[in-house]
VOBA-1610 file (N, C-alpha, C; in pm, whole numbers, padded with zeros to 5 digits, always signed):
BEGIN
Unk-04490+05404+04591Unk-04387+05505+04577Unk-04302+05506+04705Unk-04196+05429+04706Unk-04112+05418+04826Unk-04034+05546+04855Unk-04028+05639+04761Unk-03964+05769+04786Unk-04033+05843+04900Unk-04160+05815+04923Unk-04234+05884+05029Unk-04175+05857+05167Unk-04101+05747+05182Unk-04040+05714+05310Unk-03927+05812+05347Unk-03879+05888+05251Unk-03767+05980+05274Unk-03811+06116+05329Unk-03939+06144+05325Unk-03987+06277+05362Unk-04038+06280+05505Unk-04043+06402+05561Unk-04098+06416+05697Unk-04245+06373+05694Unk-04287+06317+05807Unk-04422+06260+05809Unk-04494+06296+05938Unk-04624+06299+05927Unk-04713+06321+06041Unk-04812+06205+06042Unk-04839+06152+06156Unk-04927+06037+06167Unk-05059+06079+06229Unk-05169+06035+06168Unk-05302+06061+06225Unk-05368+05927+06248Unk-05413+05905+06372Unk-05488+05785+06407Unk-05610+05826+06486Unk-05703+05732+06500Unk-05821+05761+06580Unk-05928+05656+06562Unk-06034+05677+06630Unk-06146+05584+06631Unk-06211+05570+06493Unk-06279+05460+06474Unk-06353+05438+06350Unk-06484+05516+06349Unk-06545+05532+06465Unk-06669+05608+06478Unk-06637+05738+06551Unk-06629+05845+06474Unk-06584+05974+06527Unk-06699+06066+06566Unk-06678+06142+06672Unk-06767+06253+06702Unk-06741+06362+06597Unk-06839+06446+06566Unk-06821+06548+06462Unk-06698+06637+06481Unk-06670+06682+06604Unk-06555+06769+06626Unk-06424+06694+06606Unk-06421+06566+06639Unk-06301+06485+06621Unk-06279+06455+06472Unk-06388+06438+06400Unk-06378+06417+06255Unk-06321+06542+06189Unk-06363+06659+06232Unk-06311+06785+06180Unk-06162+06796+06208Unk-06119+06753+06326Unk-05977+06753+06361Unk-05899+06663+06264Unk-05947+06541+06242Unk-05879+06448+06150Unk-05870+06506+06011Unk-05978+06567+05966Unk-05979+06629+05833Unk-05878+06743+05825Unk-05873+06824+05928Unk-05779+06937+05930Unk-05634+06889+05932Unk-05606+06782+06005Unk-05470+06726+06006Unk-05431+06683+05865Unk-05520+06613+05796Unk-05491+06570+05659Unk-05467+06688+05566Unk-05550+06787+05577Unk-05538+06908+05494Unk-05404+06978+05522Unk-05374+06995+05651Unk-05251+07065+05691Unk-05126+06984+05655Unk-05133+06853+05659Unk-05018+06771+05619Unk-04978+06806+05476Unk-05075+06809+05388Unk-05047+06845+05249Unk-04997+06989+05239Unk-05063+07078+05309Unk-05030+07221+05305Unk-04887+07247+05354Unk-04846+07175+05459Unk-04715+07198+05520Unk-04605+07108+05462Unk-04638+07026+05363Unk-04538+06943+05297Unk-04501+06816+05371Unk-04590+06766+05455Unk-04567+06640+05525Unk-04636+06526+05449Unk-04578+06408+05458Unk-04646+06286+05415Unk-04733+06243+05532Unk-04858+06213+05506Unk-04949+06166+05610Unk-04938+06014+05621Unk-04919+05963+05742Unk-04914+05820+05767Unk-05041+05781+05841Unk-05103+05670+05799Unk-05221+05622+05870Unk-05238+05472+05847Unk-05341+05418+05909Unk-05368+05275+05900Unk-05477+05238+05802Unk-05529+05336+05728Unk-05627+05312+05624Unk-05760+05255+05677Unk-05786+05275+05805Unk-05911+05224+05863Unk-06023+05325+05843Unk-06146+05275+05849Unk-06263+05362+05845Unk-06254+05461+05960Unk-06307+05579+05941Unk-06309+05679+06047Unk-06197+05779+06033Unk-06121+05797+06142Unk-06017+05901+06146Unk-05913+05883+06037Unk-05866+05760+06018Unk-05760+05735+05920Unk-05801+05780+05780Unk-05912+05729+05733Unk-05954+05762+05597Unk-05997+05907+05582Unk-06054+05964+05687Unk-06090+06106+05682Unk-05965+06190+05657Unk-05860+06165+05731Unk-05735+06240+05715Unk-05670+06210+05580Unk-05667+06083+05540Unk-05608+06046+05411Unk-05678+06118+05297Unk-05810+06113+05296Unk-05886+06177+05188Unk-05860+06327+05183Unk-05856+06393+05299Unk-05831+06537+05303Unk-05691+06568+05251Unk-05594+06488+05289Unk-05457+06508+05244Unk-05447+06495+05092Unk-05504+06388+05039Unk-05498+06365+04894Unk-05576+06472+04818Unk-05690+06515+04871Unk-05769+06620+04805Unk-05694+06752+04799Unk-05602+06774+04894Unk-05523+06897+04897Unk-05389+06879+04826Unk-05371+06769+04753Unk-05250+06748+04673Unk-05137+06682+04747Unk-05162+06628+04868Unk-05058+06567+04949Unk-05035+06420+04916Unk-04947+06359+04996Unk-04909+06219+04979Unk-04936+06143+05108Unk-04959+06012+05093Unk-05000+05927+05205Unk-04920+05797+05207Unk-04878+05757+05328Unk-04828+05622+05351Unk-04936+05552+05431Unk-04987+05444+05376Unk-05099+05372+05436Unk-05055+05231+05474Unk-05050+05204+05605Unk-05011+05072+05654Unk-05139+04991+05671Unk-05160+04897+05582Unk-05288+04827+05575Unk-05285+04694+05650Unk-05405+04650+05689Unk-05420+04521+05757Unk-05495+04422+05668Unk-05501+04452+05539Unk-05567+04362+05445Unk-05478+04343+05323Unk-05529+04280+05221Unk-05452+04249+05101Unk-05416+04374+05023Unk-05294+04378+04975Unk-05249+04489+04890Unk-05293+04470+04745Unk-05334+04349+04711Unk-05368+04319+04572Unk-05483+04403+04518Unk-05575+04446+04603Unk-05691+04523+04557Unk-05664+04673+04553Unk-05547+04718+04599Unk-05517+04861+04603Unk-05479+04911+04464Unk-05530+05027+04429Unk-05499+05087+04300Unk-05368+05164+04310Unk-05273+05134+04222Unk-05145+05206+04227Unk-05165+05358+04208Unk-05088+05435+04284Unk-05096+05580+04280Unk-04961+05634+04326Unk-04901+05724+04250Unk-04770+05779+04286Unk-04771+05857+04416Unk-04888+05899+04463Unk-04895+05978+04586Unk-04929+05892+04709Unk-04939+05760+04688Unk-04972+05670+04799Unk-04873+05554+04802Unk-04821+05526+04920Unk-04741+05406+04942Unk-04821+05317+05036Unk-04862+05202+04986Unk-04931+05104+05069Unk-04827+05009+05125Unk-04828+04990+05256Unk-04736+04900+05322Unk-04814+04793+05396Unk-04752+04674+05405Unk-04810+04566+05484Unk-04697+04498+05559Unk-04717+04479+05688Unk-04616+04411+05768Unk-04611+04261+05734Unk-04727+04206+05699Unk-04736+04065+05665Unk-04737+04049+05513Unk-04770+03929+05468Unk-04777+03902+05325Unk-04873+03996+05254Unk-04837+04037+05135Unk-04916+04134+05060Unk-05053+04082+05018Unk-05071+03952+05019Unk-05196+03894+04970Unk-05286+03839+05081Unk-05249+03861+05207Unk-05328+03808+05318Unk-05453+03893+05341Unk-05564+03829+05380Unk-05687+03904+05405Unk-05680+03978+05539Unk-05775+04065+05561Unk-05787+04138+05687Unk-05807+04042+05803Unk-05746+04076+05915Unk-05777+04008+06041Unk-05756+04108+06154Unk-05832+04095+06262Unk-05812+04185+06376Unk-05670+04179+06431Unk-05610+04062+06431Unk-05473+04048+06481Unk-05376+04129+06394Unk-05391+04122+06262Unk-05305+04202+06173Unk-05324+04350+06200Unk-05448+04391+06225Unk-05475+04533+06251Unk-05404+04579+06377Unk-05405+04499+06481Unk-05337+04536+06606Unk-05185+04532+06593Unk-05134+04432+06525Unk-04988+04418+06513Unk-04925+04529+06431Unk-04996+04585+06337Unk-04936+04688+06252Unk-04920+04821+06325Unk-04981+04836+06443Unk-04976+04963+06515Unk-04834+05010+06542Unk-04744+04918+06575Unk-04606+04961+06604Unk-04539+05016+06478Unk-04572+04959+06364Unk-04516+05010+06238Unk-04572+05149+06209Unk-04702+05164+06226Unk-04765+05293+06202Unk-04703+05400+06292Unk-04693+05373+06421Unk-04639+05471+06516Unk-04493+05502+06488Unk-04416+05405+06445Unk-04273+05428+06421Unk-04249+05511+06294Unk-04342+05511+06201Unk-04323+05585+06076Unk-04351+05734+06088Unk-04426+05775+06188Unk-04461+05916+06200Unk-04359+05993+06281Unk-04315+06110+06231Unk-04227+06196+06309Unk-04301+06245+06434Unk-04431+06265+06419Unk-04519+06304+06529Unk-04652+06232+06509Unk-04714+06191+06619Unk-04840+06119+06615Unk-04951+06210+06666Unk-05057+06224+06586Unk-05174+06301+06627Unk-05290+06204+06643Unk-05355+06209+06758Unk-05467+06121+06789Unk-05595+06204+06782Unk-05683+06168+06688Unk-05809+06242+06672Unk-05910+06207+06779Unk-05915+06079+06817Unk-06011+06033+06917Unk-05970+05894+06960Unk-05986+05866+07089Unk-05954+05734+07142Unk-06064+05692+07239Unk-06073+05561+07258Unk-06165+05505+07355Unk-06083+05452+07472Unk-06118+05491+07593Unk-06042+05455+07711Unk-06024+05304+07723Unk-05899+05262+07725Unk-05857+05124+07745Unk-05923+05025+07650Unk-05950+05068+07527Unk-06014+04980+07431Unk-05973+05017+07288Unk-05946+04917+07208Unk-05923+04937+07066Unk-05778+04961+07028Unk-05756+04959+06897Unk-05621+04973+06842Unk-05560+05110+06865Unk-05642+05215+06860Unk-05588+05349+06884Unk-05532+05357+07025Unk-05608+05311+07121Unk-05564+05313+07261Unk-05438+05228+07278Unk-05443+05102+07234Unk-05331+05010+07254Unk-05203+05060+07188Unk-05214+05104+07063Unk-05096+05152+06992Unk-05038+05277+07054Unk-05124+05368+07099Unk-05076+05492+07159Unk-05009+05467+07293Unk-05066+05380+07374Unk-05005+05348+07503Unk-04869+05282+07482Unk-04859+05192+07388Unk-04729+05127+07359Unk-04629+05228+07309Unk-04673+05321+07223Unk-04584+05426+07174Unk-04531+05508+07291Unk-04619+05550+07379Unk-04576+05629+07494Unk-04481+05550+07584Unk-04506+05423+07599Unk-04421+05339+07683Unk-04282+05323+07622Unk-04275+05303+07490Unk-04147+05275+07426Unk-04084+05396+07359Unk-04154+05508+07353Unk-04098+05632+07299Unk-04069+05630+07150Unk-04157+05569+07071Unk-04135+05562+06927Unk-04143+05699+06861Unk-04238+05780+06902Unk-04254+05915+06845Unk-04342+05997+06939Unk-04328+06131+06936Unk-04410+06216+07024Unk-04559+06204+06990Unk-04643+06208+07094Unk-04788+06189+07077Unk-04862+06317+07118Unk-04956+06357+07032Unk-05040+06474+07054Unk-05186+06431+07038Unk-05266+06454+07139Unk-05407+06415+07135Unk-05495+06539+07122Unk-05595+06528+07037Unk-05695+06635+07028Unk-05766+06644+07163Unk-05764+06761+07222Unk-05820+06780+07355Unk-05971+06794+07347Unk-06037+06680+07338Unk-06183+06677+07330Unk-06248+06664+07468Unk-06166+06665+07572Unk-06217+06655+07708Unk-06253+06515+07753Unk-06230+06417+07669Unk-06266+06279+07703Unk-06173+06221+07809Unk-06224+06122+07878Unk-06145+06053+07979Unk-06023+05985+07916Unk-06040+05935+07794Unk-05930+05866+07725Unk-05812+05959+07701Unk-05836+06077+07646Unk-05722+06167+07618Unk-05663+06223+07747Unk-05744+06239+07850Unk-05690+06284+07979Unk-05593+06179+08034Unk-05629+06052+08021Unk-05543+05944+08068Unk-05415+05937+07982Unk-05427+05953+07849Unk-05309+05953+07763Unk-05216+06069+07798Unk-05273+06183+07835Unk-05193+06298+07876Unk-05117+06266+08005Unk-05178+06193+08095Unk-05110+06154+08218Unk-04993+06061+08190Unk-05001+05989+08077Unk-04893+05898+08039Unk-04785+05968+07957Unk-04809+06093+07918Unk-04705+06167+07846Unk-04747+06229+07715Unk-04869+06207+07670Unk-04916+06272+07547Unk-04940+06420+07575Unk-04925+06500+07474Unk-04952+06643+07482Unk-05093+06668+07427Unk-05173+06745+07499Unk-05306+06780+07451Unk-05298+06906+07366Unk-05363+06902+07249Unk-05361+07017+07158Unk-05502+07046+07108Unk-05517+07164+07052Unk-05643+07205+06993Unk-05628+07228+06844Unk-05738+07257+06779Unk-05738+07283+06635Unk-05643+07397+06598Unk-05636+07498+06684Unk-05556+07616+06654Unk-05407+07586+06643Unk-05363+07474+06695Unk-05221+07438+06690Unk-05182+07360+06564Unk-05277+07330+06479Unk-05247+07250+06359Unk-05182+07330+06247Unk-05180+07461+06258Unk-05124+07544+06152Unk-04974+07534+06136Unk-04904+07475+06234Unk-04758+07461+06226Unk-04716+07338+06305Unk-04703+07226+06236Unk-04666+07101+06302Unk-04530+07110+06372Unk-04438+07188+06314Unk-04305+07203+06374Unk-04311+07268+06511Unk-04411+07351+06534Unk-04422+07425+06660Unk-04494+07347+06770Unk-04539+07227+06742Unk-04607+07149+06846Unk-04512+07127+06964Unk-04559+07147+07086Unk-04472+07136+07203Unk-04422+06993+07225Unk-04303+06983+07280Unk-04246+06853+07311Unk-04260+06825+07460Unk-04288+06702+07495Unk-04299+06664+07635Unk-04243+06522+07649Unk-04177+06494+07757Unk-04119+06361+07781Unk-04228+06268+07833Unk-04229+06147+07783Unk-04324+06045+07829Unk-04300+06013+07976Unk-04406+05991+08050Unk-04392+05952+08189Unk-04324+05816+08203Unk-04332+05734+08099Unk-04270+05603+08103Unk-04117+05616+08102Unk-04066+05732+08054Unk-03921+05752+08047Unk-03866+05810+08176Unk-03952+05857+08265Unk-03905+05922+08389Unk-03862+05820+08492
//
């Protein structure tokens, strides 16, 4: 459903292996996306991505899923737009997963990070590149981790669960890379 590209969107990304509080954050973002009329954008990966996607769809919302595997096995659904930067029939590869990060970050009006690992993985790499190039504002769940503290030093805004009730009200901050 390419019509989903016309609507305001919120992006949720994060680690594949989530701590319980971070998983709750991802679930709440998905739920609130549907509740507030946003299309949820994610990478369809295990963990944060799918947690948010499932919550959004369960609450009647819509999802844009930028996949790193073949689109041929995806079941058509009017509430989901599956996108692939590469050929639609190519299998999963780690390189495809990393390369799609710029597409994922560029599609979200705002990026919410449920959990990241310091200087490791696609969530970290994609978020750092986003902050460097200013594709979209970044908000990290303030779980106290060293990773989100470092992302905040680069220009991400730290937020808590209580701020998810109104995505429009999320504070804006300029990336340090732009200074």
